[in-house]
C-alpha positions in Angstrom: 27.6 2.9 -8.6 25.9 3.1 -5.2 22.9 4.8 -6.6 22.5 2.0 -9.2 22.8 -0.7 -6.6 20.2 1.1 -4.4 17.8 1.2 -7.3 18.4 -2.5 -8.1 18.3 -3.9 -4.6 16.3 -1.4 -2.6 18.6 -0.7 0.2 22.3 -1.2 0.9 24.3 -2.6 3.7 25.6 0.2 5.9 29.1 -1.2 5.2 28.6 -0.8 1.5 27.2 2.7 1.7 30.2 3.8 3.9 32.7 3.2 1.1 34.2 6.6 0.0 33.4 7.8 -3.5 36.0 7.1 -6.0 37.3 4.1 -4.1 38.6 1.3 -6.4 37.6 -1.3 -3.8 34.1 -2.3 -3.2 32.8 -4.3 -0.3 30.4 -7.1 -1.4 28.4 -8.6 1.4 26.5 -11.9 1.4 24.5 -11.0 4.5 20.8 -11.0 4.1 19.4 -7.5 3.8 17.7 -7.7 7.2 21.0 -8.5 8.9 22.8 -5.8 7.0 20.4 -3.1 8.2 20.3 -1.5 11.6 17.9 -3.3 13.9 15.4 -0.5 13.9 15.5 0.3 10.2 13.0 -1.1 7.7 14.0 -1.5 4.1 13.1 1.3 1.7 9.7 0.6 0.1 10.0 1.8 -3.5 8.9 4.0 -5.1 9.6 6.8 -2.6 8.6 10.5 -2.6 8.6 12.9 -4.3 6.3 11.1 -6.6 6.0 11.5 -10.4 2.9 10.4 -12.2 4.6 7.1 -13.0 5.7 6.4 -9.5 2.4 7.5 -8.0 0.6 5.0 -10.3 3.0 2.3 -9.2 2.1 3.0 -5.5 -1.6 2.9 -6.3 -1.2 -0.4 -8.3 0.9 -1.9 -5.5 -1.8 -1.0 -2.9 -4.6 -2.4 -5.1 -2.7 -5.6 -5.6 -1.9 -6.0 -1.9 -5.5 -5.2 -0.7 -6.9 -7.8 -3.2 -4.9 -10.5 -1.5 -7.0 -9.9 1.6 -3.9 -10.6 3.7 -3.8 -8.2 6.7 -0.2 -8.9 7.5 1.0 -8.2 4.0 -1.2 -5.0 3.7 0.0 -3.7 7.0 3.6 -3.7 6.0 3.0 -0.8 3.6 2.3 1.5 6.6 4.6 3.0 9.2 4.5 1.2 12.6 2.7 4.3 14.0 0.5 5.0 10.9 -2.6 7.2 11.5 -5.8 5.8 10.0 -9.2 7.4 9.5 -11.6 4.8 7.9 -15.3 5.9 7.7 -16.1 6.7 11.3 -13.1 4.9 12.8 -9.8 6.5 13.9 -6.8 4.3 14.9 -3.1 4.1 14.9 -0.4 1.6 14.2 0.2 -1.7 12.3 -1.4 -3.9 15.0 -4.6 -1.9 14.8 -4.5 -2.0 11.0 -4.1 -5.8 11.0 -6.9 -6.1 13.5 -9.2 -3.8 11.5 -8.4 -5.6 8.2 -8.9 -9.0 9.7 -12.4 -8.1 10.9 -13.2 -6.3 7.6 -12.4 -9.2 5.4 -14.2 -11.7 7.7 -17.4 -9.6 7.0 -16.8 -8.4 3.4 -16.8 -11.7 1.4 -16.0 -12.0 -2.3 -14.1 -8.7 -1.9 -12.7 -7.1 -5.2 -11.1 -3.7 -5.3 -10.0 -1.2 -7.9 -8.0 1.9 -7.1 -7.3 4.8 -9.5 -4.9 7.6 -9.1 -6.7 10.9 -8.6 -3.7 13.3 -8.0 -0.3 13.5 -6.4 2.1 16.1 -5.1 5.4 15.6 -3.3 4.8 12.9 -0.7 1.0 12.8 -1.1 -1.3 10.7 -3.3 -5.0 10.8 -3.6 -7.0 7.9 -5.0 -10.5 7.1 -6.0 -11.6 3.5 -5.3 -14.5 1.2 -5.8 -15.0 -2.3 -4.4 -17.7 -4.9 -4.2 -18.4 -7.6 -1.6 -21.2 -9.6 -0.2 -22.2 -10.4 3.4 -22.9 -13.8 4.9 -26.4 -13.8 3.6 -25.2 -13.2 0.0 -26.3 -9.6 -0.3 -24.0 -7.6 -2.5 -22.7 -4.1 -1.9 -20.5 -1.6 -3.9 -18.4 0.8 -1.9 -17.1 4.0 -3.4 -14.7 6.4 -1.9 -11.6 8.5 -1.8 -8.3 8.1 0.1 -5.7 10.6 0.9 -2.3 9.1 1.5 0.9 10.7 3.0 4.2 8.9 2.9 7.5 9.1 4.8 10.8 9.5 3.0 11.3 5.7 3.0 8.1 5.0 1.0 5.9 3.9 3.9 2.4 5.4 4.3 2.1 7.2 7.6 -1.4 8.8 7.1 -4.4 7.2 5.4 -7.7 9.2 5.4 -10.6 7.3 3.8 -14.2 8.4 3.1 -16.4 5.5 2.0 -20.0 5.0 1.0 -21.7 1.6 0.6 -24.6 1.0 -1.8 -26.6 -2.2 -1.8 -26.6 -3.8 -5.3 -28.1 -6.8 -7.0 -25.7 -9.6 -8.2 -26.8 -8.9 -11.8 -25.3 -5.3 -11.7 -21.9 -6.3 -10.3 -19.2 -4.9 -12.4 -15.9 -5.7 -10.7 -14.4 -8.9 -12.1 -10.9 -9.7 -10.8 -9.2 -6.3 -10.3 -10.6 -4.3 -13.2 -13.8 -2.5 -13.7 -16.2 -4.2 -16.2 -19.6 -2.7 -17.0 -22.3 -5.3 -17.5 -24.4 -3.3 -19.9 
Protein backbone atom coordinates (compact mmCIF):
# COMPACT_ATOMS: atom_id res chain seq x y z
CA UNK A 1 0.00 0.00 0.00
CA UNK A 2 2.76 2.47 0.89
CA UNK A 3 4.45 1.97 -2.48
CA UNK A 4 1.15 2.70 -4.24
CA UNK A 5 0.62 5.85 -2.20
CA UNK A 6 4.16 6.98 -2.95
CA UNK A 7 3.56 6.55 -6.69
CA UNK A 8 0.23 8.38 -6.46
CA UNK A 9 1.26 11.27 -4.24
CA UNK A 10 4.99 11.58 -4.74
CA UNK A 11 6.15 11.47 -1.16
CA UNK A 12 4.67 10.39 2.14
CA UNK A 13 4.48 11.91 5.54
CA UNK A 14 7.22 10.49 7.78
CA UNK A 15 4.40 9.45 10.12
CA UNK A 16 2.76 7.38 7.40
CA UNK A 17 5.95 5.72 6.23
CA UNK A 18 6.74 4.70 9.83
CA UNK A 19 3.70 2.38 10.09
CA UNK A 20 4.86 -1.24 10.39
CA UNK A 21 4.11 -3.53 7.44
CA UNK A 22 1.03 -5.62 7.94
CA UNK A 23 -0.52 -3.12 10.33
CA UNK A 24 -4.30 -3.06 10.09
CA UNK A 25 -4.37 0.61 11.09
CA UNK A 26 -3.23 3.35 8.76
CA UNK A 27 -2.53 6.92 9.71
CA UNK A 28 -4.11 9.41 7.36
CA UNK A 29 -2.81 12.94 7.61
CA UNK A 30 -4.40 16.11 6.32
CA UNK A 31 -1.17 18.06 6.72
CA UNK A 32 0.12 19.66 3.55
CA UNK A 33 3.02 17.74 2.08
CA UNK A 34 5.49 20.52 2.86
CA UNK A 35 4.56 20.40 6.56
CA UNK A 36 4.69 16.61 6.67
CA UNK A 37 8.28 16.48 5.38
CA UNK A 38 11.39 17.24 7.34
CA UNK A 39 12.35 20.91 7.07
CA UNK A 40 15.43 20.19 4.93
CA UNK A 41 13.84 17.58 2.66
CA UNK A 42 12.40 18.46 -0.74
CA UNK A 43 9.64 16.35 -2.28
CA UNK A 44 10.66 13.57 -4.62
CA UNK A 45 10.70 14.80 -8.23
CA UNK A 46 9.39 11.91 -10.29
CA UNK A 47 10.50 10.06 -12.29
CA UNK A 48 13.60 9.06 -10.35
CA UNK A 49 16.64 6.98 -11.36
CA UNK A 50 17.39 4.41 -12.51
CA UNK A 51 15.72 5.56 -15.73
CA UNK A 52 13.96 3.44 -18.30
CA UNK A 53 13.40 4.69 -21.83
CA UNK A 54 9.89 5.78 -20.83
CA UNK A 55 10.96 7.63 -17.67
CA UNK A 56 13.95 9.23 -19.43
CA UNK A 57 11.57 10.56 -22.10
CA UNK A 58 9.31 11.90 -19.33
CA UNK A 59 12.25 13.80 -17.78
CA UNK A 60 13.21 15.25 -21.17
CA UNK A 61 9.62 16.34 -21.91
CA UNK A 62 9.27 17.90 -18.44
CA UNK A 63 12.51 19.84 -18.97
CA UNK A 64 11.39 21.02 -22.41
CA UNK A 65 8.04 22.16 -21.07
CA UNK A 66 9.59 23.96 -18.10
CA UNK A 67 12.23 25.77 -20.20
CA UNK A 68 9.57 26.90 -22.67
CA UNK A 69 7.78 28.74 -19.85
CA UNK A 70 10.86 30.98 -19.60
CA UNK A 71 10.26 31.09 -15.84
CA UNK A 72 13.66 30.97 -14.06
CA UNK A 73 12.11 30.15 -10.68
CA UNK A 74 10.16 27.18 -12.06
CA UNK A 75 13.08 25.86 -14.08
CA UNK A 76 15.54 26.16 -11.17
CA UNK A 77 13.40 23.90 -8.97
CA UNK A 78 14.34 20.88 -11.11
CA UNK A 79 17.96 21.18 -9.91
CA UNK A 80 19.59 20.40 -6.59
CA UNK A 81 20.33 23.45 -4.42
CA UNK A 82 24.05 22.90 -5.14
CA UNK A 83 23.70 21.86 -8.80
CA UNK A 84 26.83 22.18 -10.97
CA UNK A 85 26.33 23.83 -14.37
CA UNK A 86 28.52 24.16 -17.41
CA UNK A 87 26.81 26.24 -20.09
CA UNK A 88 28.93 27.18 -23.10
CA UNK A 89 31.95 28.90 -21.51
CA UNK A 90 30.30 29.49 -18.13
CA UNK A 91 30.66 27.38 -15.00
CA UNK A 92 28.51 28.04 -11.94
CA UNK A 93 26.84 26.35 -9.01
CA UNK A 94 23.50 26.46 -7.22
CA UNK A 95 19.89 27.46 -7.78
CA UNK A 96 20.46 31.17 -7.19
CA UNK A 97 23.12 31.21 -9.92
CA UNK A 98 20.81 29.20 -12.20
CA UNK A 99 17.96 31.67 -11.67
CA UNK A 100 20.27 34.62 -12.32
CA UNK A 101 21.68 33.03 -15.47
CA UNK A 102 18.23 32.13 -16.86
CA UNK A 103 16.82 35.59 -16.09
CA UNK A 104 19.60 37.24 -18.10
CA UNK A 105 19.36 34.60 -20.86
CA UNK A 106 15.66 35.13 -21.48
CA UNK A 107 15.98 38.93 -21.32
CA UNK A 108 18.33 38.67 -24.32
CA UNK A 109 16.88 35.64 -26.14
CA UNK A 110 13.45 36.87 -27.21
CA UNK A 111 10.82 34.70 -28.89
CA UNK A 112 12.57 31.65 -27.40
CA UNK A 113 11.28 28.21 -28.47
CA UNK A 114 13.04 24.97 -27.52
CA UNK A 115 12.85 21.29 -28.47
CA UNK A 116 14.71 18.60 -26.53
CA UNK A 117 15.14 15.01 -27.70
CA UNK A 118 16.35 12.01 -25.74
CA UNK A 119 19.73 10.87 -27.02
CA UNK A 120 20.53 8.13 -24.51
CA UNK A 121 20.20 7.21 -20.83
CA UNK A 122 21.85 4.91 -18.29
CA UNK A 123 21.18 4.62 -14.57
CA UNK A 124 20.96 8.17 -13.21
CA UNK A 125 22.19 9.87 -16.41
CA UNK A 126 20.40 11.24 -19.45
CA UNK A 127 21.87 12.81 -22.59
CA UNK A 128 19.75 15.04 -24.80
CA UNK A 129 20.05 16.80 -28.13
CA UNK A 130 18.32 20.15 -28.31
CA UNK A 131 17.57 22.96 -30.68
CA UNK A 132 16.08 26.36 -30.00
CA UNK A 133 15.40 29.57 -31.84
CA UNK A 134 15.32 33.13 -30.59
CA UNK A 135 15.78 36.68 -31.78
CA UNK A 136 17.68 39.58 -30.28
CA UNK A 137 16.41 43.12 -29.58
CA UNK A 138 17.14 44.09 -33.20
CA UNK A 139 14.96 41.25 -34.53
CA UNK A 140 17.85 39.11 -35.79
CA UNK A 141 17.05 35.39 -35.52
CA UNK A 142 19.34 32.60 -34.32
CA UNK A 143 19.11 28.84 -34.06
CA UNK A 144 21.07 27.15 -31.30
CA UNK A 145 22.03 23.46 -31.47
CA UNK A 146 23.58 21.46 -28.72
CA UNK A 147 23.86 18.52 -26.38
CA UNK A 148 23.35 18.27 -22.67
CA UNK A 149 24.55 15.63 -20.25
CA UNK A 150 22.45 15.38 -17.11
CA UNK A 151 23.09 13.53 -13.85
CA UNK A 152 20.38 13.13 -11.21
CA UNK A 153 20.31 12.44 -7.50
CA UNK A 154 18.20 9.61 -6.08
CA UNK A 155 15.24 12.00 -5.47
CA UNK A 156 15.00 12.98 -9.15
CA UNK A 157 16.75 16.38 -9.01
CA UNK A 158 19.46 17.20 -11.54
CA UNK A 159 22.77 17.81 -9.80
CA UNK A 160 24.95 18.13 -12.90
CA UNK A 161 24.18 19.82 -16.23
CA UNK A 162 26.89 20.00 -18.88
CA UNK A 163 25.77 21.84 -22.05
CA UNK A 164 27.63 22.45 -25.31
CA UNK A 165 25.82 24.95 -27.54
CA UNK A 166 26.43 26.57 -30.94
CA UNK A 167 24.45 29.53 -32.34
CA UNK A 168 23.84 30.05 -36.03
CA UNK A 169 22.31 33.26 -37.43
CA UNK A 170 19.21 32.49 -39.52
CA UNK A 171 16.69 34.42 -41.58
CA UNK A 172 13.13 34.62 -40.30
CA UNK A 173 12.04 32.73 -43.45
CA UNK A 174 13.99 29.59 -42.44
CA UNK A 175 12.76 29.36 -38.86
CA UNK A 176 11.40 25.90 -38.18
CA UNK A 177 10.40 25.81 -34.53
CA UNK A 178 6.77 26.60 -34.02
CA UNK A 179 5.56 26.16 -30.47
CA UNK A 180 7.47 23.23 -29.00
CA UNK A 181 7.82 20.97 -32.01
CA UNK A 182 10.19 20.99 -34.98
CA UNK A 183 8.51 21.96 -38.26
CA UNK A 184 10.49 22.19 -41.47
CA UNK A 185 9.44 25.05 -43.75
CA UNK A 186 10.35 23.39 -47.03
